[in-house]
N, C-alpha and C positions, 0 to 999 in steps of 0.2 A: 504494500500500500504506500503510495507516494504522499509526501507531505504537501499540504495545500499552501500556496503562496498567500500570505496575509499582508494587509496594508493598514497602517494607522489612519484614523480619521478623528478630527476634533471639530466640535461645533459648540455654539452657545445658543441658549434659549432664554426667553423672558420668564417662563414658568417651569416649575418642577414637573407639573403634569405633562407638558410638552416633551420634556426630556425623558420621562419615564415611559411615555407612549412609544418614543423612538427606540428605547432600550428593548421593549417587548418585540417590536418589529424587526430590529436588527438581530435579535436572538434567533428569530425564525430563519434569518439568512446565514445562520451558523457563525455569527460574530462572537467575539469573546473579549475578556478583559475590560469590561465596562468600568468607567470611573466617572462618577457624577459629583461635581463640586458646586457649592453655592458661594458666590463671592459677592459681598456687599459693595455697592458703588459709593457708599458713604464713608464714614470715619474708619470702619473696620478694614476696608480695602486699603486705605492710605497707610494703615499700620501693618499691612500684610496679613491680616487675620482672615481665616476661612471659617465661615459659619457652619458649613456642612461639607463633609468629605466622605463619600461612600464609594466603596468598590463592590462590584457585583461580578461574580464569575459566571461561567456558562450554566451553572445549576440555578437558573433564574427562578427563584421563588419570590417570596415577599421581599421588598426592598427595605432593608433595615437601615435606619438612620440613628446616629448616636443620640443619647438622651439629651445632651446639651444643644441639639439642633432645633429645639423648639423656638428659640428666639428668631423673630422674623424682622425683616426690614422692608419698608415700602419700596425701596429701590434695590432690588436684588437681581442678579444675573446668574444663570446656571450654565456650567460648562460640562460637556460630555466628551469623553474620549473612549474610543473602542478600537479593537483590531478586527478588521473584516476580511473575508476572503477576497482576493483580487478580482475573481470572476464576478463577484457581487458588489464591487465598489461603486459602480455607476448607479445601481439600484439603491444602495445605501444612501448615497448623496441625494437622490430623489426623495427618499423617505424623510430625510432630515429637512430638506427644503419645504416639503409639503406640510410638515408639522410646525413650520415657522422658525426653524433653526437657521443659523448662519454658519457656514463652514469656514474655518480659518486654518 
């Protein structure tokens, strides 16, 4: 069995729901190593603080968030990174854009 070529993707979303929806869809494309982070665009970001940092493996069950992640900010941005099969990379980019994400 040959090893599938994988490609990293990174995107940002306005809401956690958008990012989590994309994680579920990318999982169906056999993507792996999901990392969802929440960065405040206010004071916490200027001090380098991350409010939410969650890693999700291919055993995609419930998305667990740390207990201290309950603090919310009115101006937050969520970043998602994942490793996707190269053969599905174009489809993954389409999924991200359709969900309101911006690839960077």
